C-alpha positions as CSV (number, residue, x, y, z in Angstrom):
1,M,34.5,-26.4,-19.3
2,S,37.6,-26.4,-21.6
3,Q,36.1,-24.2,-24.3
4,K,37.3,-20.6,-24.4
5,F,35.2,-17.9,-26.0
6,S,36.4,-14.8,-27.7
7,C,35.2,-11.5,-26.1
8,S,36.7,-9.2,-28.7
9,S,33.3,-8.2,-30.0
10,C,32.2,-6.5,-26.7
11,L,34.1,-3.8,-24.9
12,S,33.4,-2.7,-21.3
13,A,34.1,0.5,-19.4
14,D,35.2,-1.9,-16.6
15,K,38.5,-3.2,-18.1
16,K,39.1,-5.8,-15.4
17,M,35.7,-7.2,-16.2
18,E,36.4,-7.1,-19.9
19,C,39.6,-9.1,-19.5
20,Y,37.9,-11.5,-17.1
21,M,35.1,-12.2,-19.5
22,A,37.5,-12.8,-22.3
23,D,39.1,-15.7,-20.4
24,L,35.9,-17.4,-19.1
25,P,35.3,-21.0,-20.1
26,V,31.5,-20.3,-20.2
27,E,29.5,-18.5,-22.8
28,T,28.0,-15.1,-21.7
29,S,26.2,-12.2,-23.2
30,F,29.5,-10.6,-24.0
31,H,30.3,-13.5,-26.3
32,R,26.8,-13.5,-28.0
33,V,27.0,-9.9,-29.1
34,K,28.9,-10.7,-32.3
35,S,26.3,-13.2,-33.5
36,Q,23.6,-10.6,-33.1
37,E,25.3,-7.8,-34.8
38,V,23.0,-7.7,-37.8
39,K,19.8,-5.8,-36.8
40,C,16.4,-5.7,-38.5
41,G,16.1,-2.2,-40.0
42,F,12.3,-2.4,-39.8
43,G,12.5,-3.3,-36.1
44,L,14.9,-0.5,-35.3
45,Q,12.5,2.0,-36.8
46,G,9.4,0.4,-35.2
47,V,7.7,0.1,-38.6
48,C,7.0,-3.7,-38.3
49,C,3.5,-4.9,-37.3
50,R,2.7,-8.5,-36.5
51,L,-0.6,-8.1,-34.7
52,C,-2.7,-10.1,-37.1
53,S,-2.3,-13.0,-39.5
54,N,-2.1,-10.6,-42.6
55,G,1.3,-9.7,-41.3
56,P,4.0,-9.1,-40.4
57,C,3.6,-5.9,-42.4
58,R,6.6,-3.7,-43.0
59,I,6.4,-0.1,-43.9
60,T,8.6,1.2,-46.8
61,P,8.5,4.2,-49.1
62,N,7.0,1.9,-51.8
63,S,4.5,0.3,-49.3
64,P,3.5,3.2,-46.9
65,R,0.6,1.3,-45.3
66,G,0.0,-2.2,-43.9
67,I,-2.7,-4.4,-45.4
68,C,-5.3,-3.0,-42.9
69,G,-4.3,0.6,-43.8
70,A,-2.2,1.4,-40.8
71,N,0.7,3.8,-41.6
72,A,4.1,4.2,-40.0
73,D,2.9,6.7,-37.4
74,Q,0.1,4.4,-36.3
75,I,2.2,1.3,-36.2
76,V,5.2,2.9,-34.4
77,T,3.2,4.7,-31.7
78,R,1.1,1.5,-31.2
79,N,4.2,-0.5,-30.7
80,F,5.6,2.1,-28.4
81,L,2.5,2.4,-26.2
82,R,2.4,-1.4,-25.9
83,A,6.0,-1.4,-24.7
84,V,5.4,1.4,-22.2
85,A,2.3,-0.4,-20.9
86,A,4.4,-3.5,-20.3
87,G,7.1,-1.6,-18.5
88,S,4.6,0.2,-16.4
89,G,2.9,-3.1,-15.5
90,C,6.2,-4.4,-14.2
91,Y,6.6,-1.5,-11.8
92,I,3.0,-1.7,-10.7
93,H,3.4,-5.4,-9.9
94,V,6.3,-4.4,-7.6
95,V,4.5,-1.7,-5.7
96,E,1.4,-4.0,-5.4
97,G,3.5,-6.8,-3.9
98,T,5.4,-4.4,-1.6
99,A,2.1,-2.8,-0.3
100,R,0.7,-6.3,0.4
101,N,3.8,-7.3,2.3
102,L,3.6,-4.1,4.4
103,K,0.0,-4.8,5.2
104,N,0.6,-8.4,6.1
105,T,3.6,-7.5,8.2
106,A,1.5,-5.0,10.1
107,L,-1.4,-7.3,10.6
108,A,1.0,-10.0,12.0
109,K,2.6,-7.3,14.3
110,G,5.9,-7.9,12.6
111,E,8.9,-5.6,12.8
112,L,8.7,-2.3,10.9
113,K,12.2,-0.8,10.7
114,G,11.5,2.6,9.2
115,L,9.1,4.4,11.6
116,A,10.2,7.8,10.5
117,T,9.2,7.1,6.9
118,L,5.9,5.7,8.2
119,E,5.1,8.9,9.9
120,R,6.3,10.9,6.9
121,L,3.9,8.9,4.6
122,C,1.0,9.4,7.1
123,N,1.5,13.1,6.9
124,L,1.8,13.1,3.1
125,L,-1.2,10.9,2.6
126,E,-3.3,12.5,5.4
127,I,-3.6,9.2,7.3
128,D,-4.1,8.7,11.0
129,G,-4.4,5.5,13.1
130,E,-4.6,4.0,16.5
131,D,-1.0,2.8,16.5
132,T,2.0,2.1,14.2
133,Y,0.5,-1.1,12.8
134,D,-2.9,0.5,12.1
135,K,-1.2,3.3,10.3
136,A,0.8,0.9,8.2
137,V,-2.3,-1.1,7.2
138,K,-4.1,2.1,6.2
139,I,-1.1,3.3,4.1
140,A,-1.0,-0.1,2.3
141,D,-4.8,-0.1,1.8
142,A,-4.8,3.5,0.4
143,I,-2.2,2.5,-2.2
144,L,-3.8,-0.8,-3.1
145,T,-7.2,0.9,-3.5
146,D,-5.8,3.4,-6.0
147,L,-4.0,0.6,-8.0
148,Y,-7.3,-1.3,-8.3
149,K,-9.5,1.7,-9.3
150,P,-11.1,1.6,-12.8
151,V,-9.6,3.7,-15.4
152,F,-12.4,6.3,-15.2
153,E,-11.7,7.0,-11.5
154,P,-8.7,9.1,-10.9
155,M,-6.3,7.8,-8.3
156,E,-6.8,9.8,-5.0
157,L,-3.1,9.9,-3.9
158,V,-1.8,11.5,-7.1
159,K,-2.7,15.0,-5.9
160,K,-1.3,14.4,-2.4
161,I,2.1,13.3,-3.6
162,T,2.5,15.5,-6.7
163,Y,4.2,18.9,-6.8
164,A,1.3,21.3,-7.3
165,P,2.6,23.0,-10.5
166,R,3.1,19.6,-12.1
167,Y,-0.4,18.5,-11.1
168,K,-1.9,21.6,-12.7
169,N,0.0,20.8,-15.9
170,W,-1.2,17.2,-16.0
171,E,-4.7,18.3,-15.2
172,A,-4.7,20.8,-18.0
173,L,-3.4,18.2,-20.5
174,G,-6.0,15.6,-19.3
175,I,-3.4,13.0,-18.5
176,L,-4.1,12.4,-14.8
177,P,-4.2,8.6,-14.6
178,G,-7.0,6.4,-13.4
179,G,-6.3,3.2,-11.5
180,A,-2.8,2.2,-12.4
181,K,-3.6,-1.4,-13.3
182,S,-6.5,-0.3,-15.4
183,E,-4.2,2.2,-17.3
184,V,-1.9,-0.7,-18.2
185,F,-4.9,-2.8,-19.2
186,N,-6.2,0.0,-21.4
187,G,-2.8,0.6,-22.9
188,V,-2.7,-3.1,-24.0
189,V,-6.3,-3.1,-25.3
190,K,-5.8,0.2,-27.2
191,T,-2.9,-1.2,-29.1
192,S,-4.7,-4.3,-30.3
193,T,-5.6,-4.8,-34.0
194,N,-7.9,-2.2,-35.6
195,L,-8.5,-0.2,-32.4
196,S,-6.7,3.1,-31.8
197,S,-5.2,4.8,-34.8
198,D,-4.5,8.2,-33.3
199,P,-0.7,8.5,-32.8
200,V,-0.9,11.6,-30.6
201,D,-3.5,10.1,-28.3
202,M,-1.3,7.0,-27.9
203,L,1.7,9.1,-27.0
204,L,-0.4,11.0,-24.4
205,H,-1.4,7.7,-22.9
206,C,2.3,7.0,-22.5
207,L,2.5,10.1,-20.3
208,R,-0.5,8.8,-18.2
209,L,1.4,5.5,-17.7
210,G,4.5,7.4,-16.9
211,I,2.8,9.3,-14.1
212,S,1.3,6.2,-12.4
213,T,4.6,4.4,-12.9
214,G,6.7,7.2,-11.3
215,L,4.5,8.1,-8.4
216,Y,3.4,4.6,-7.4
217,G,5.9,2.1,-8.9
218,L,8.9,4.2,-8.2
219,Q,8.3,6.7,-5.4
220,L,5.9,4.9,-3.2
221,T,7.7,1.5,-3.6
222,N,10.8,3.1,-2.1
223,L,9.0,4.5,0.9
224,L,7.2,1.3,1.6
225,N,10.5,-0.5,1.5
226,D,11.9,2.0,3.9
227,I,9.2,1.2,6.4
228,L,9.6,-2.5,6.0
229,L,13.4,-2.9,5.6
230,G,14.9,0.2,7.2
231,E,16.0,3.6,5.9
232,A,19.2,4.3,4.0
233,Q,22.3,5.3,6.0
234,I,25.3,6.8,4.3
235,R,28.4,4.6,4.6
236,M,31.4,3.2,2.7
237,A,30.9,-0.3,1.2
238,P,32.8,-2.8,-1.0
239,V,31.6,-3.4,-4.6
240,G,32.6,-5.7,-7.4
241,L,33.5,-9.4,-7.5
242,R,35.7,-8.9,-4.5
243,V,32.6,-9.2,-2.3
244,I,32.4,-12.9,-2.9
245,N,33.9,-14.8,0.0
246,P,34.3,-18.5,-0.7
247,D,34.4,-19.4,3.0
248,Y,30.7,-18.9,3.1
249,I,27.6,-20.4,1.3
250,N,26.9,-17.6,-1.1
251,I,23.4,-16.7,-2.5
252,M,23.2,-14.2,-5.4
253,I,20.0,-12.3,-5.6
254,T,18.5,-10.7,-8.7
255,G,15.4,-8.7,-9.4
256,H,13.5,-5.7,-7.9
257,Q,11.4,-6.9,-5.0
258,H,13.5,-6.5,-1.9
259,S,10.6,-7.1,0.5
260,V,10.3,-10.7,-0.9
261,F,13.8,-11.4,0.5
262,A,13.2,-9.8,3.9
263,H,12.3,-12.9,5.9
264,L,15.1,-15.0,4.4
265,Q,17.6,-12.3,5.3
266,D,16.7,-12.7,8.9
267,I,16.6,-16.5,8.8
268,L,20.1,-16.8,7.3
269,I,21.7,-15.2,10.4
270,T,19.8,-17.3,13.0
271,P,21.9,-19.7,15.2
272,E,20.0,-22.6,13.6
273,A,20.9,-21.7,10.1
274,I,24.5,-20.9,10.9
275,A,24.8,-24.2,12.6
276,K,23.6,-26.0,9.5
277,A,26.1,-24.1,7.4
278,T,28.9,-24.8,9.8
279,A,28.1,-28.5,9.7
280,A,28.3,-28.4,5.9
281,G,31.8,-26.9,6.1
282,A,31.1,-23.2,5.7
283,K,31.3,-20.2,8.1
284,G,27.7,-19.3,7.4
285,F,25.6,-17.6,4.7
286,K,26.2,-14.5,2.7
287,I,24.0,-12.7,0.2
288,V,25.8,-11.2,-2.8
289,G,23.9,-8.4,-4.5
290,C,23.3,-8.3,-8.2
291,T,21.0,-6.1,-10.4
292,C,18.6,-3.6,-8.8
293,V,17.6,-5.7,-5.8
294,G,21.3,-5.9,-4.9
295,Q,21.5,-2.1,-5.2
296,D,18.5,-1.8,-2.9
297,L,20.1,-4.0,-0.3
298,Q,23.3,-2.1,-0.6
299,L,21.4,1.1,0.0
300,R,20.2,-0.4,3.3
301,G,23.3,-2.3,3.9
302,A,23.9,-0.8,7.3
303,H,21.0,-2.8,8.6
304,Y,22.3,-6.1,7.2
305,T,26.0,-6.2,7.8
306,E,25.9,-9.8,9.1
307,V,24.4,-11.3,6.0
308,F,25.1,-8.9,3.1
309,D,28.6,-9.0,1.7
310,G,28.1,-6.3,-0.9
311,H,27.0,-5.5,-4.4
312,A,28.8,-7.4,-7.2
313,G,27.5,-5.6,-10.3
314,N,24.6,-5.0,-12.7
315,N,22.7,-7.3,-15.0
316,Y,25.4,-8.0,-17.5
317,I,27.9,-8.9,-14.8
318,S,25.6,-11.6,-13.4
319,E,27.0,-14.3,-15.6
320,A,30.6,-13.4,-14.5
321,V,29.5,-13.4,-10.9
322,L,28.3,-17.0,-11.3
323,A,31.4,-17.9,-13.3
324,T,33.6,-17.2,-10.3
325,G,32.4,-20.6,-8.9
326,G,31.8,-18.9,-5.5
327,I,28.1,-18.7,-5.8
328,D,26.1,-21.7,-4.6
329,A,22.5,-20.5,-5.4
330,V,20.6,-17.8,-7.3
331,L,17.4,-16.4,-5.9
332,S,15.4,-14.4,-8.4
333,E,12.0,-12.7,-8.2
334,F,11.8,-10.3,-11.2
335,N,13.4,-9.1,-14.4
336,C,17.0,-8.2,-15.1
337,T,17.6,-11.9,-14.4
338,L,19.2,-12.9,-17.7
339,P,18.2,-16.1,-19.4
340,G,21.9,-16.6,-20.0
341,I,22.6,-17.4,-16.4
342,E,20.7,-20.7,-16.8
343,T,23.4,-22.4,-18.8
344,V,26.1,-21.1,-16.5
345,C,24.2,-22.4,-13.5
346,D,23.9,-25.8,-15.2
347,Q,27.6,-26.0,-15.9
348,L,28.6,-25.0,-12.4
349,Q,25.9,-26.9,-10.5
350,I,24.4,-23.7,-9.1
351,K,20.9,-24.0,-7.5
352,Q,18.3,-21.7,-9.0
353,I,15.2,-20.8,-7.1
354,C,12.5,-18.3,-8.2
355,L,10.3,-16.6,-5.7
356,D,7.7,-15.1,-8.1
357,S,6.0,-17.0,-11.0
358,I,6.3,-13.7,-13.0
359,A,10.0,-14.5,-13.2
360,K,10.1,-18.3,-13.5
361,K,13.3,-19.5,-15.1
362,A,13.3,-22.6,-17.2
363,N,15.6,-24.7,-15.0
364,A,14.7,-23.2,-11.7
365,D,12.5,-24.4,-8.8
366,L,9.5,-22.2,-8.2
367,K,8.9,-21.3,-4.5
368,Q,6.2,-18.7,-4.9
369,F,6.6,-16.2,-2.0
370,S,3.6,-16.3,0.3
371,F,3.6,-14.2,3.5
372,N,1.7,-16.8,5.4
373,E,4.1,-19.6,4.3
374,R,7.3,-17.5,4.6
375,E,8.7,-19.6,7.5
376,R,8.4,-22.9,5.6
377,I,9.7,-21.4,2.3
378,S,12.7,-19.7,3.9
379,N,13.7,-22.9,5.8
380,E,13.3,-25.0,2.6
381,I,15.6,-22.5,0.8
382,V,18.2,-22.8,3.5
383,D,18.2,-26.6,3.3
384,E,18.2,-26.8,-0.5
385,V,21.0,-24.2,-0.8
386,I,23.1,-26.2,1.7
387,M,22.6,-29.4,-0.3
388,A,23.8,-27.5,-3.4
389,Y,26.8,-26.2,-1.6
390,K,27.8,-29.7,-0.4
391,A,27.2,-31.3,-3.9
392,R,29.2,-28.7,-5.9
393,R,32.0,-27.2,-3.9
394,G,34.4,-30.2,-4.2
395,N,33.7,-30.4,-8.0
396,I,34.0,-26.8,-9.0
397,T,37.3,-24.9,-9.7
398,M,37.2,-21.3,-8.2
399,N,37.8,-18.5,-10.7
400,L,37.6,-15.6,-8.3
401,L,38.5,-12.0,-9.1
402,P,39.3,-10.5,-5.6
403,D,40.8,-7.3,-6.9
404,H,37.8,-6.3,-8.9
405,G,35.8,-3.2,-7.8
406,N,36.8,-1.3,-4.7
407,D,36.3,-1.2,-0.9
408,N,35.2,2.5,-0.5
409,T,32.2,3.2,-2.6
410,L,29.9,5.7,-0.9
411,T,26.4,4.3,-0.6
412,G,23.2,4.8,1.4
413,I,22.1,7.9,-0.4
414,S,18.5,8.8,-0.3
415,E,16.4,12.0,-0.3
416,V,16.4,11.8,3.5
417,S,20.0,10.7,4.2
418,L,21.4,13.3,1.8
419,K,19.3,16.1,3.2
420,S,20.3,15.0,6.7
421,F,24.0,15.1,5.7
422,L,23.4,18.7,4.5
423,G,21.9,19.7,7.9
424,D,18.3,18.7,7.3
425,T,17.9,21.4,4.6
426,W,18.5,21.7,0.9
427,Q,19.9,25.2,1.3
428,P,23.6,24.3,1.3
429,L,23.1,22.5,-2.1
430,I,21.0,25.3,-3.4
431,D,23.7,27.8,-2.4
432,L,26.4,25.7,-4.1
433,I,24.4,25.7,-7.3
434,A,23.5,29.4,-7.1
435,S,27.2,30.3,-6.6
436,G,28.3,28.1,-9.5
437,Q,30.4,25.8,-7.5
438,I,28.1,23.1,-8.7
439,K,26.9,24.1,-12.1
440,G,23.8,21.8,-12.0
441,L,22.5,18.3,-11.5
442,A,22.4,15.4,-13.9
443,G,20.5,12.2,-13.1
444,V,22.3,9.3,-14.9
445,V,19.8,6.5,-14.5
446,G,18.4,3.3,-15.9
447,C,19.9,0.2,-17.3
448,S,23.2,-1.4,-18.4
449,S,23.4,-2.7,-21.9
450,L,26.0,-3.9,-24.4
451,T,25.2,-1.2,-26.9
452,A,26.3,2.4,-27.3
453,G,30.0,1.5,-27.2
454,G,29.8,-1.7,-25.2
455,H,29.1,-2.7,-21.6
456,D,28.5,0.6,-19.6
457,V,30.9,2.5,-21.9
458,L,28.6,5.4,-22.7
459,T,27.3,5.5,-19.2
460,V,30.7,5.8,-17.6
461,E,32.3,8.0,-20.2
462,L,29.3,10.4,-20.1
463,T,29.5,10.5,-16.3
464,K,33.2,11.5,-16.5
465,E,32.4,14.2,-19.0
466,L,29.6,15.6,-16.8
467,I,31.5,15.8,-13.6
468,A,34.5,17.4,-15.5
469,K,32.0,20.2,-16.3
470,D,31.3,20.7,-12.5
471,I,27.9,19.0,-12.8
472,L,27.0,16.8,-9.8
473,V,25.8,13.4,-11.0
474,L,23.0,11.4,-9.2
475,T,22.5,7.8,-10.3
476,A,19.9,5.1,-9.9
477,G,19.6,1.7,-11.6
478,C,21.8,-0.9,-13.1
479,S,23.8,2.1,-14.5
480,S,25.0,2.6,-11.0
481,G,26.7,-0.8,-10.9
482,G,29.1,0.0,-13.8
483,I,29.8,3.5,-12.4
484,E,30.7,2.2,-8.9
485,N,32.8,-0.7,-10.2
486,C,34.8,1.8,-12.2
487,G,35.5,3.8,-9.1
488,L,33.5,7.0,-9.7
489,M,31.6,6.7,-6.4
490,T,34.7,6.7,-4.2
491,P,36.0,10.0,-2.7
492,D,39.2,9.6,-4.8
493,A,37.0,10.2,-7.9
494,A,36.9,13.9,-7.0
495,E,40.1,14.0,-9.1
496,F,38.0,13.4,-12.3
497,A,35.7,16.4,-11.5
498,G,36.1,20.0,-12.7
499,P,37.9,22.4,-10.4
500,K,34.8,23.8,-8.7
501,L,33.1,20.5,-8.1
502,K,36.4,18.9,-7.1
503,A,36.8,21.5,-4.3
504,V,33.2,20.8,-3.1
505,C,33.9,17.1,-3.0
506,K,37.2,17.5,-1.2
507,Q,35.5,19.8,1.4
508,L,32.6,17.5,2.1
509,G,34.5,14.2,1.6
510,I,32.1,12.9,-1.0
511,P,32.5,11.6,-4.6
512,P,31.2,13.6,-7.6
513,V,28.7,10.8,-8.3
514,L,26.1,10.0,-5.7
515,N,24.4,6.6,-5.8
516,F,20.7,6.5,-4.9
517,G,20.5,2.7,-5.6
518,P,18.1,0.7,-7.8
519,C,16.1,1.9,-10.8
520,L,13.2,2.3,-8.4
521,A,15.2,5.2,-6.8
522,I,14.4,7.3,-9.8
523,G,11.4,8.1,-7.6
524,R,13.8,9.4,-5.0
525,L,15.4,11.7,-7.5
526,E,11.9,13.1,-8.2
527,I,11.5,13.8,-4.5
528,V,14.8,15.7,-4.4
529,A,13.8,17.7,-7.5
530,T,10.4,18.5,-6.1
531,E,11.7,19.6,-2.7
532,I,14.4,21.8,-4.3
533,A,11.9,23.3,-6.7
534,E,9.5,24.0,-3.8
535,A,12.2,25.6,-1.8
536,L,13.0,27.9,-4.8
537,G,9.3,28.5,-5.6
538,I,9.7,27.3,-9.2
539,D,8.4,24.4,-11.3
540,I,10.6,21.3,-11.9
541,P,11.3,22.1,-15.6
542,Q,13.0,25.3,-14.5
543,L,15.7,23.6,-12.4
544,P,19.2,23.2,-13.8
545,L,18.6,19.5,-13.9
546,V,18.9,17.1,-16.8
547,I,18.2,13.3,-17.0
548,S,20.1,10.7,-19.1
549,A,19.4,7.1,-19.5
550,P,22.5,6.6,-21.7
551,Q,22.1,2.8,-22.1
552,W,18.5,2.1,-21.5
553,L,17.5,-1.5,-22.1
554,E,14.1,-2.7,-21.2
555,E,10.4,-1.7,-21.5
556,Q,10.6,-0.5,-17.8
557,A,13.1,2.1,-18.9
558,L,10.6,3.4,-21.4
559,A,8.0,3.8,-18.7
560,D,10.7,5.6,-16.6
561,G,11.3,7.9,-19.5
562,A,7.6,8.7,-19.9
563,F,7.7,9.8,-16.2
564,A,10.7,12.1,-16.8
565,L,8.9,13.7,-19.8
566,A,5.8,14.2,-17.6
567,L,7.9,15.9,-15.0
568,G,9.1,18.3,-17.8
569,L,12.7,17.2,-17.8
570,P,15.2,17.1,-20.7
571,L,15.8,13.4,-21.4
572,H,18.9,12.1,-23.1
573,L,19.2,8.6,-24.5
574,G,22.2,7.0,-26.1
575,L,20.2,5.2,-28.6
576,P,16.6,6.0,-29.8
577,P,13.6,3.9,-28.8
578,F,12.1,2.1,-31.8
579,V,10.1,5.1,-33.0
580,T,12.3,6.7,-35.7
581,G,10.1,5.4,-38.5
582,S,7.3,7.8,-37.4
583,P,7.7,11.5,-38.2
584,I,4.9,12.3,-35.7
585,A,6.4,10.3,-32.9
586,V,9.8,12.0,-33.4
587,Q,8.2,15.4,-33.7
588,V,6.2,15.0,-30.5
589,L,9.0,13.5,-28.4
590,T,11.8,15.8,-29.5
591,E,9.9,19.1,-30.0
592,D,6.2,19.3,-29.3
593,M,6.7,17.8,-25.8
594,K,8.4,21.1,-24.8
595,K,5.1,22.9,-25.1
596,L,3.1,20.1,-23.4
597,T,5.1,19.3,-20.3
598,G,8.4,21.2,-20.7
599,G,10.4,18.0,-21.4
600,H,11.8,16.5,-24.6
601,V,14.0,13.7,-25.8
602,M,17.5,14.0,-27.2
603,I,19.5,11.2,-28.8
604,N,23.3,11.0,-29.0
605,A,25.7,8.0,-28.5
606,N,28.9,10.2,-28.3
607,P,29.8,10.9,-24.6
608,V,31.5,14.2,-25.4
609,E,28.8,15.5,-27.6
610,S,26.1,14.3,-25.2
611,A,27.8,16.0,-22.2
612,N,28.1,19.3,-24.2
613,M,24.4,19.1,-25.1
614,L,23.3,18.6,-21.5
615,D,25.7,21.2,-20.3
616,E,24.2,23.8,-22.6
617,I,20.8,23.0,-21.3
618,I,21.9,23.5,-17.7
619,V,23.7,26.8,-18.6
620,E,20.5,28.1,-20.3
621,K,18.4,27.2,-17.3
622,R,20.9,29.0,-15.0
623,K,20.6,32.1,-17.2
624,T,16.8,31.9,-17.0
625,L,17.1,31.8,-13.2
626,N,19.6,34.7,-13.3
627,L,22.3,32.6,-11.8
628,D,25.0,33.6,-14.3
């Protein structure tokens, strides 16, 4: 614990976090950046193929084809489709598990906390039932049935939950997806050795995966969670490392599957559990949010004030959260759980428990979540976490950062709570956009990474540039963690906005950046866009709306991006996906996509230039709608 690592190689938009990382006696991702500075040029362009034993083959001007004859376009798009399929599979796993949890809860006559959402989904999906529980079972079954359809059978709910003009576009392009799991399966099969060699077909398959990902893995997962766990309520909440209270037994959660934690959340505040914690010397239990599942719990935090202390930060802050010494256990169930936390947990005697074998960590216990065994599993977790607390607290030096973050981040934003805030109609927002008081909307979404300037640097700086141009920013994903910890989601952040947006924020008492929660909430942004477009009688691509995933990280982000392109939205990325070695892929994604769906990809790692580019698009769309 005496070793000190240099953090000079990695900057952060969050300066308190940057300084904290520099002084840590444990190695983190921030410290490993320098050792990984040299990147493979073939990998960056996507022109490396290692699918068979003849390889790896690398495409160069002097060697334009692999041994099998595959050229750069075929190799790049094959690699890209395989990545999008993997990302889509991750989201489909989440919605599948959530639908099963909803069904099992309804069959057991358990508590359903979001009945308004249940009725809303029944109306949307044209489902009726004898009572609340029967309706919930039928909703879950309808979704699961679609997920399990073969690839040649279109999913039935797509037409019901898709904005009609978008559905017509997808139907004309022949990209309406079959069963979501089958689409992932076909994507993997298609990209195997000596199968598909049509780069355009593979890119169109990415759009099919984007549609099933967005509608099911994003949009429907949110609504199912609303039914199970409660609907979002707008409120002020603390964020950052300040949320860690050493007087309690603290459990950090990571992942994406909030419904997996639902039973444990309730158990932790029972008199029996609190008595056990008190006997061990603590005041009780607290959950500390990290990564997207922490954002999701923050979104619904009004329902869980007894057990949830707040959201500490995104994926690349997780190691720092543990390094405070105030965390006694990590519960993980999906990705964004960095392998780097394992060494920190070992050094600080932090208990690791995984609730899904999909996310099994090397030095963690696996307690596979089972609805029928939830009582036993939750009680075992309580007992094991208490044992860890008793074993480690006297041996660990606290390294807290109580002034990190802020106490007044606005959270609880959803398509329903925001519309309710506006008077149950989008007309006030539409009027503000039409009058030019709000120039347009920008969705800043996706991951946090240590590239594009450093930890959250491009994300935060781009957000500042956009709001300075009177563009209202809506966020979802790990990107939200950096933005909120830097204070841009507090009402005081109105000072960073342009004069018109600043006046709107002051009048409404809101920040210029609205946090919709986890990356799953990209589906909520789609609902907002759809309802506004419907109110205006236009298609989604016509809206003064742009999307940016400035510091995208994982394959899931590529599936999100495919959804944005299918919706016909301009998509900005700070760094390109690994496709630049294919002229066809670049042409289709940046230009030809405009004629297919209306969307396209733009790449720029400079926040000022990126904001100017997005601003120009919004201004042009305003002109087309005769708003200027």
